[in-house]
N, C-alpha and C positions, 0 to 999 in steps of 0.2 A: 337284287342282283343288277338291275339296270342302272341304279345310281352308283354302284361300285364301278361298273364299266365306264359310266360317264365321268366319274371322278378320276379314273385312270387316264382317260382321254384328256381332260382338262389339265391334269398335273403334267402329262407329257408335253402338251402344247406349251404350257408356261415354261417348262424346262428347256424346250427347244428354242423358244423365243429368247430366253436368257442366254443360252449358249451362243446363239447367233449374235446377240448384242455384244457379248464379251469378245467374240471373234472380231467383230467390226471395230470395237474399241481398240483391240490389240493391233489390228492391221491398218486401219485408216485414221484412228484417233477419235476421241470423245466428241469433238465438234461435228465431225462428219456422221457419227453414229447417233446423233440426237434423236432421230425418228425411232430407231430400235430401242434406245434407252427409255423414251417416253412410252413406247408400247409395253415394255415390261412393267413400268410403273403403274399402268392401268391393268394389265392382264393378270399379273401375279397376285396382287391383293384381292382382286375380284374372284379369282379361282379359289384362293384360300377361304374366303368368306363362304362361297358356295359349297365347297367340299365339307367344311366344318359345319355349316348349317344342315346339310344332309346327315352328317354324323349325329348331330344333336337330335334331329328328328328321329333317327333310328333308335336312339337310346331313350326316347320318351322323356319323362320327367327327370330321369337320372342324367340326361344330357346337359341340363342346366345346373346340376348340383356340383359341389366341389369334389365328388367322388371321381369324376372324370375331368380332365383339363380342357374340355371342349369349350365351355363358356369363356374361360380365360383366353383360349386360343382365338375364339371368334372376336372377342374384344380387341385383342392385339392386332389381328389382321384387319379389322375395321379401321383402326387408327392409322395403319399403313396407307389406307386409301386417302388420307388427309395429310400425311407427314410431309410430303414434298409438293404439296398443292393438290387440290381435289382432282378427281378424274377428268372433269370437264376442261381444266387447264391443259392437261396432257393431251386430251383428245383434240382440242383446238390446235395445239402445236403440231400434232401429227397431221391434221387436215391441212394446215397452212404449208407445212413442208412438202406434203404430197402435191398440192396445187402448184407450188413453185417449180416442180419438175416439168410441168406442162405449159409454162408461160413462155 
């Protein structure tokens, strides 16, 4: 039950980050919303990997079989962590943009 609750928390966090990034993109433009965009590029695939990993664990051996789409979903979400650059690239960008605010 705890993992279900934690999954709901992670999903809602990712959803709210995405909505915030979309709002910023709509109101101030993509260039100004770079931090928010980079944040969702890290947070959403990581959330998906974690939630799917817990689902695989809950299903035992069946979680890795083709009976459930969990293994395929995990593989696809893991690829998303590399698709537009690895997490480290996005985290570095976020950090640099944050530091610029205080220079």
